[in-house]
N, C-alpha and C positions, 0 to 999 in steps of 0.2 A: 527520576525516570519519567516524570510526567511531561516536562517541557521538551526534552530532547526527542521523544517519540513523535510529538507533533511536528517538530522541525524535520525529522526524517520523512514523515508522510508528506509534508509540504514539498520537500526537495524532490521526492519521487514524482509528485504531481507536476511540478514545474518541468522537470526533465522529460517526462512523458509528453507534456504539452509541446515542448520545443521540438522533440523528435517527431511528433505527429505532424506539426506544421511544416517541418523541413521535408518530410516524406510526401505530404500533400502537395507542396510546391513543385516537387520533382515529378509528380504524376503517379505516385505509387500509393494510391488510396487504400488498397487492400493490406499492404504492409503497415501502413499507418494505423489501421484499425487493429491489427495484430499487436503492434507496439503498445497501443493504448490498453488493450486487453491484458497484456503482460504486466503493465504497470498496475492495473487494477488488481490483478491476482496477487502480486507481490504485497500490496498494501493490505489486502484481505487476509493473507497469511500472517502478516505482522499483527493485525488486530485479533485474529483467532488465537494467536499465542498469548496475547495480553488477556483475553477473556479466559483462557485456560488458567493463567496465573491467578486471575481474580477468583475463579471458582476454587482453586486450591487454597487460597488465603481464607476464603469464607469457610471452607471445610475445616481448616485448621482452627479457625476462631471458635467454631461451634462444636468442635471435637466429634465430627462425624466419621 
């Protein structure tokens, strides 16, 4: 689970950068900013899920 999540985050970053550049080239800077923000939110939600799993694992380890 460790390496594939890094690849997923990297893929989302690359796709977001490409879409942002294409939209900036066409003169749609506002939509480009929204696309970048959407990519950031998706990655943050993925990371929050992982942090939640980490806390559940720690809780299970220490029998809380």
